C-alpha positions as CSV (number, residue, x, y, z in Angstrom):
1,X,159.8,115.7,79.7
2,X,157.1,118.4,80.5
3,X,154.6,115.5,81.1
4,X,156.9,113.5,83.2
5,X,157.7,116.2,85.4
6,X,154.5,117.7,85.7
7,X,152.2,114.6,85.9
8,X,154.6,112.1,87.5
9,X,157.0,114.2,89.3
10,X,159.7,112.4,87.8
11,X,163.5,113.6,88.7
12,X,164.8,114.0,85.2
13,X,168.5,114.0,85.8
14,X,171.3,116.7,87.0
15,X,172.9,117.5,90.2
16,X,170.6,117.4,93.3
17,X,169.9,120.6,95.2
18,X,172.0,120.9,98.2
19,X,170.2,119.3,101.1
20,X,169.0,116.4,99.0
21,X,170.6,113.0,97.7
22,X,169.9,110.9,94.9
23,X,167.8,107.6,95.8
24,X,166.9,104.6,94.0
25,X,163.4,104.9,92.6
26,X,162.9,101.5,91.0
27,X,163.6,100.0,87.5
28,X,163.0,102.5,84.4
29,X,159.4,102.0,83.1
30,X,160.7,101.9,79.5
31,X,161.4,98.1,79.0
32,X,164.1,98.6,76.7
33,X,166.0,101.1,79.1
34,X,165.4,98.7,82.2
35,X,167.0,95.9,80.0
36,X,169.9,98.1,79.8
37,X,170.1,98.4,83.5
38,X,168.8,101.8,83.7
39,X,166.9,102.9,86.9
40,X,165.0,105.7,88.1
41,X,166.0,108.3,91.0
42,X,164.3,110.3,93.4
43,X,165.3,113.1,95.9
44,X,165.5,112.4,99.5
45,X,166.9,114.5,102.3
46,X,170.7,114.3,102.8
47,X,171.1,113.8,106.8
48,X,174.4,115.7,106.7
49,X,173.2,118.9,104.8
50,X,169.4,118.9,105.0
51,X,169.4,120.5,108.6
52,X,171.2,123.3,107.3
53,X,168.8,123.9,104.5
54,X,166.1,124.1,107.1
55,X,168.1,126.5,109.2
56,X,168.6,129.0,106.5
57,X,164.9,129.1,105.6
58,X,164.0,129.6,109.5
59,X,166.5,132.4,109.8
60,X,165.3,134.3,106.7
61,X,161.8,134.0,108.0
62,X,162.9,135.4,110.9
63,X,164.2,138.6,109.3
64,X,168.0,137.8,109.1
65,X,169.8,139.4,106.2
66,X,171.2,136.8,103.3
67,X,174.7,138.1,104.1
68,X,174.2,137.6,108.0
69,X,173.0,134.0,107.3
70,X,176.1,133.5,104.8
71,X,178.5,134.7,107.4
72,X,177.2,132.6,110.2
73,X,177.6,129.6,108.0
74,X,181.3,130.3,107.4
75,X,181.9,131.1,111.1
76,X,180.5,127.8,112.1
77,X,182.7,125.8,109.7
78,X,179.5,124.5,107.5
79,X,180.6,123.2,104.3
80,X,179.3,125.4,101.4
81,X,177.6,123.0,98.5
82,X,180.5,122.7,96.3
83,X,182.5,121.7,99.5
84,X,180.1,119.4,100.5
85,X,180.1,117.5,97.1
86,X,183.1,118.3,95.3
87,X,183.0,115.3,93.0
88,X,179.7,117.1,91.3
89,X,181.3,120.6,91.5
90,X,184.9,120.3,90.2
91,X,184.6,123.8,88.8
92,X,183.8,125.3,92.1
93,X,186.5,126.4,94.8
94,X,184.4,124.9,97.9
95,X,185.8,127.3,100.1
96,X,183.1,129.4,101.6
97,X,179.6,130.3,101.5
98,X,178.5,133.4,99.1
99,X,175.5,135.6,99.3
100,X,174.6,134.1,95.7
101,X,174.7,130.5,97.1
102,X,172.6,131.5,99.9
103,X,170.0,133.5,97.9
104,X,169.7,130.6,95.2
105,X,168.8,128.1,98.1
106,X,166.0,130.5,99.2
107,X,164.8,131.0,95.8
108,X,164.5,127.3,94.5
109,X,161.1,126.1,94.7
110,X,162.0,122.3,94.7
111,X,162.6,122.7,98.6
112,X,158.7,122.6,98.6
113,X,158.7,119.0,97.7
114,X,157.6,119.8,94.1
115,X,159.6,118.7,91.1
116,X,160.5,121.7,88.9
117,X,161.6,121.6,85.2
118,X,162.7,124.1,82.8
119,X,164.1,126.6,85.0
120,X,167.3,127.1,82.9
121,X,167.5,126.7,79.1
122,X,170.3,126.3,76.7
123,X,170.6,129.0,73.8
124,X,172.0,128.3,70.9
125,X,173.4,130.3,67.8
126,X,171.0,131.3,64.9
127,X,171.5,129.4,61.7
128,X,172.5,131.9,58.8
129,X,170.1,131.9,55.6
130,X,172.5,129.8,53.6
131,X,172.6,127.0,56.2
132,X,175.8,127.6,57.6
133,X,176.6,128.6,61.3
134,X,178.8,131.4,61.9
135,X,180.2,130.1,65.1
136,X,179.4,127.2,67.7
137,X,178.2,128.9,71.1
138,X,175.9,127.5,73.8
139,X,175.0,129.5,76.9
140,X,172.8,128.6,79.8
141,X,170.2,131.2,80.8
142,X,167.2,131.2,83.3
143,X,163.8,131.1,82.2
144,X,161.2,133.2,83.0
145,X,158.9,131.9,86.0
146,X,155.9,131.4,83.9
147,X,158.0,128.8,81.8
148,X,158.6,126.6,84.5
149,X,156.7,123.2,84.6
150,X,156.0,122.2,88.5
151,X,154.6,119.0,89.6
152,X,150.9,119.0,90.6
153,X,151.9,116.6,93.6
154,X,154.5,116.4,96.3
155,X,157.3,114.5,94.6
156,X,159.9,114.2,97.6
157,X,160.2,115.2,101.2
158,X,159.7,119.0,101.7
159,X,162.3,121.2,103.5
160,X,160.1,124.1,103.9
161,X,156.3,124.5,103.7
162,X,154.8,126.3,100.4
163,X,153.3,128.8,102.6
164,X,156.8,129.8,104.4
165,X,158.5,129.5,100.8
166,X,156.2,132.3,99.5
167,X,156.8,134.2,102.6
168,X,160.5,134.1,102.1
169,X,160.1,135.3,98.4
170,X,158.1,138.4,99.6
171,X,161.0,139.5,101.9
172,X,163.3,139.7,98.6
173,X,160.7,142.6,97.2
174,X,161.6,146.0,97.3
175,X,160.5,148.1,100.2
176,X,157.3,150.5,99.5
177,X,158.1,153.9,100.7
178,X,156.0,155.4,103.3
179,X,154.2,157.9,101.3
180,X,153.5,155.3,98.4
181,X,155.3,157.4,95.5
182,X,157.7,154.9,93.7
183,X,161.3,156.2,93.7
184,X,163.3,156.7,90.2
185,X,167.0,155.9,89.9
186,X,167.8,156.5,86.3
187,X,171.7,155.8,87.1
188,X,171.1,152.5,88.9
189,X,173.4,149.7,88.0
190,X,176.1,151.9,86.0
191,X,177.7,153.6,89.1
192,X,180.9,152.0,90.3
193,X,182.4,152.6,93.7
194,X,186.0,153.4,92.9
195,X,187.2,152.3,96.6
196,X,186.2,148.7,96.8
197,X,184.8,148.2,93.1
198,X,181.1,147.4,93.8
199,X,178.2,148.7,92.2
200,X,176.8,151.5,94.4
201,X,173.2,151.1,96.1
202,X,170.5,153.6,95.1
203,X,169.4,155.7,97.9
204,X,166.8,158.4,98.4
205,X,167.9,161.0,100.7
206,X,166.4,164.5,101.3
207,X,163.8,163.9,98.5
208,X,166.3,163.5,96.1
209,X,168.1,160.3,94.2
210,X,171.5,159.5,95.4
211,X,174.0,156.4,95.3
212,X,176.0,155.1,98.2
213,X,178.5,152.5,99.1
214,X,179.2,150.8,102.3
215,X,182.2,149.0,101.2
216,X,181.3,145.3,101.9
217,X,179.3,146.0,105.1
218,X,176.5,143.6,103.6
219,X,178.9,140.9,102.4
220,X,180.0,137.8,103.8
221,X,183.2,138.9,104.9
222,X,183.5,139.9,108.8
223,X,183.1,143.9,109.5
224,X,186.6,145.4,110.1
225,X,186.9,148.6,112.6
226,X,189.1,150.1,109.6
227,X,186.5,150.0,107.2
228,X,186.6,152.9,104.7
229,X,184.2,155.7,105.1
230,X,180.7,155.2,103.4
231,X,180.6,157.1,99.8
232,X,177.7,158.8,99.0
233,X,177.0,160.6,95.6
234,X,173.9,162.7,94.5
235,X,172.5,161.9,91.1
236,X,172.0,165.5,90.0
237,X,175.6,166.4,90.6
238,X,176.5,163.6,88.3
239,X,173.9,164.5,86.0
240,X,175.1,168.0,86.0
241,X,178.8,167.2,85.6
242,X,178.0,164.7,82.8
243,X,176.1,167.5,80.8
244,X,178.9,170.0,81.3
245,X,182.1,168.2,80.7
246,X,183.8,169.5,77.4
247,X,185.8,166.5,76.8
248,X,182.9,164.1,77.2
249,X,180.7,166.3,75.2
250,X,183.0,166.3,72.3
251,X,183.4,162.8,72.0
252,X,179.7,161.8,72.9
253,X,177.6,164.6,71.8
254,X,174.4,162.6,73.0
255,X,175.6,163.1,76.5
256,X,174.4,166.7,76.3
257,X,170.7,165.8,76.3
258,X,168.7,167.4,79.2
259,X,166.7,164.3,79.4
260,X,168.2,162.1,82.5
261,X,166.7,158.8,80.9
262,X,168.2,159.7,77.5
263,X,171.8,160.1,79.0
264,X,171.3,156.8,81.2
265,X,170.2,154.9,78.2
266,X,173.3,156.1,76.3
267,X,175.6,154.9,79.1
268,X,174.0,151.5,79.2
269,X,173.8,151.0,75.3
270,X,177.7,151.9,75.2
271,X,179.0,149.9,77.9
272,X,179.9,153.1,80.0
273,X,180.6,152.8,83.6
274,X,180.7,156.0,86.1
275,X,183.4,155.3,88.8
276,X,183.1,157.3,92.0
277,X,185.3,158.0,95.1
278,X,185.9,160.6,97.8
279,X,188.2,162.7,95.5
280,X,187.1,162.1,92.1
281,X,184.4,161.0,89.1
282,X,185.2,159.5,86.0
283,X,183.3,157.7,83.2
284,X,185.0,154.5,81.7
285,X,184.5,153.2,78.2
286,X,186.2,150.2,76.6
287,X,188.9,152.4,75.2
288,X,188.9,155.6,77.2
289,X,188.4,157.3,80.6
290,X,187.0,160.5,81.1
291,X,187.3,162.6,84.2
292,X,184.3,164.6,85.2
293,X,185.3,167.9,86.2
294,X,182.9,170.3,88.2
295,X,181.2,172.7,85.8
296,X,182.0,176.4,86.1
297,X,179.1,178.0,87.9
298,X,177.2,180.7,86.3
299,X,176.0,182.0,89.5
300,X,177.6,184.7,91.7
301,X,179.5,183.9,94.6
302,X,177.6,183.0,97.9
303,X,175.6,185.9,98.9
304,X,176.4,187.8,102.1
305,X,173.9,188.2,104.8
306,X,172.6,191.7,105.3
307,X,174.7,192.2,108.5
308,X,178.0,191.5,106.3
309,X,176.9,193.9,103.6
310,X,176.0,196.7,106.0
311,X,179.6,196.1,107.5
312,X,181.3,196.2,104.1
313,X,179.5,199.4,103.3
314,X,180.4,201.2,106.5
315,X,184.1,199.9,105.9
316,X,184.1,201.5,102.5
317,X,182.6,204.8,103.7
318,X,185.3,205.2,106.5
319,X,188.1,204.3,103.8
320,X,186.7,206.9,101.5
321,X,186.8,209.5,104.4
322,X,190.3,208.7,105.5
323,X,191.5,209.1,101.7
324,X,189.7,212.7,101.5
325,X,191.7,213.8,104.8
């Protein structure tokens, strides 16, 4: 199959990508298969959906966000892939475009006209030493791009040029800070918004790490004037509460560690999620919830400015004179 994809550009089965349809490519080259009536297939543009794929790439190259493209497709009544081909997608709702759907189209190299094989693999359970299988389980996983097999020649009509496809992939890369210094967000991916349930975005503000949630401002749903206020949490404040919370330290002593990377690693290893809203922060595990209380500060109360101290001294001197009289 590797040689057939790379050298012949043969379509090796499966659902055609959105924008393409299967066309007859002649009898099977194997005589036995040909005698059974099997035939080869190739991809050709689908007149009904191919224009939408080209439009998606054009809009992304123009700088439009993935969420904006998905919203425009939904607003214009364009059928999503599972809605346009429900027979091959019985497990999908087919109701609307999602961000992941548009992102998958923009990342699929088959739209350049080349055949690609081994983008996904099927992992099986390991066999025990005694030859028995503990359980039967198969799962589809994405293969690393270095394991893909790409045809040497153009195998079908391209929807986008290779130059433009590469440019689209570059848009997905993380922006480089103006000063060239990489940012580090140790709690990225483990902080969840308690208002809308989304994972909070990493945000660098005032030379320190933080996390924010705009509550669906970049989703496919139309924006609402009654959208919740943006939530913002500082990373150092979160780590301070985690280290000083007595209940959390009693059940999870490793959280006392002063190294932020060790704390974040412990959270991920134990499937612990930090949930934040405008009023409270908590850490949730599979079996318990730990409210993060604000640590008691060892610092004195906010110092007064000199003018206030002078005023207090004058007031005390006046009171002492009054008592003496």
